[in-house]
N, C-alpha and C positions, 0 to 999 in steps of 0.2 A: 547454516544460514539458508542454503539451497533447499533443504528439506522443508523448512518453515515457509519459504516462499512458494514452493511447489504445492504445498498443502493449501495455502491461501488461494492460489490460482485455481486449483480444482474446485474449491468452495465457490469462488467468484463465478466461474464459467457456468455452473449449473443454475445460477440465479438470473434468469432472463430479465427480471424487473430492473436490474442495475445496468444492463447493457446500454440502455438509452443514454446514460450519463457519459459514456465514452464514445458515442457514435461519431463525433467529429473531433475528438481529442487526438493530439499527436505530441506525446511527451515521452521522455525517457528519464527514469529516476534511478539513481544508484543508492541503495540502502547499505550503509556501513554498520557493521556490528563487530567492534573490537578489531581483530585482524582480518575478518571475513567480510565479504560483500556480495550483494546480488543486484542485478540490473533488471528492472521491469520496463517494458515498452508498452505503451498504450497507443494504438494506431488503427485506423479503419474499423473501429468498433470491436477490436480484439485486444486482449492483454496477454503478453508472453514474456518469458524469461530470456534474456539475452546473454551471450557470452562475450560480447564486445564492450569492455568498460571504458573505451576511449571516447565515445561520442555521447557524452552525458550533458544534459542541460540542468538537471536538478539533483540535489543530494539530501539525504536524510541520514544523520549519524546519531548513534546511541549505543548504550551497552546492551548486552544480550537480553536482559530483563525488560528494558524499555521497548526494544524491537519486538520482542515476543508479545508484550501487551498490545502493541499496535496491530500486529498481524492477526492476533486472536480477537481483536475488537473489544478488549476489556478496558481500554483507555483510548481517548481520542488523540489524534496527532497534535493538535494545538494545545491540548491540556498537558501532554507530555513535554511539549516545548516550553510552556509557561512554568512548569515545574523544574526546568533545567535538565531533564532527562534525555531530551533529543535536541539536536540542532537541525534546522531546516534551511537549506539554501535553494529557494525556489520562489517564483512569483506567487503572490497571494492567490491568484486564480488557480494555479496548480496545487497549492497547499490545500485550498478548500475542496478541490476535486478529489484529491487523495483522501482527505478526511471523510468526505462523503462516501467514497468507495469502501473504505475500511469499516466505517460505521454501519452502512447499509448491509454489507455482507454479514456482519455479526448480528444486526437487528433481525434479518430474515431467519437466521439460525435460531434465535431466541423465540421468534414467533412460531416456528415449526414445533418447538418443544411444548408450547402452550396448547396447540391444537391437538 
């Protein structure tokens, strides 16, 4: 789980066009994947991986296949939720922000392949 999360964070960090989305965000999200988990904090215009699972505001739970689709950007957060592959415990605003971040990170990768 940490490998997948770290890979996503590396992709996200190099994409300056998405950073404006998180400029004023202050959220922590715990992603559960079967017995494993990862905590991402978005604060002060930066995204990082945390080791402290105790101070969580939002959660996303799913099997490894669904979490992988989300982090790779092949399926959107709310689509996975509608299909019953993920459960989200977060305010709508947080859910939409996360969906935008995952989608735009993948969208930029696809655009670079076209160019």
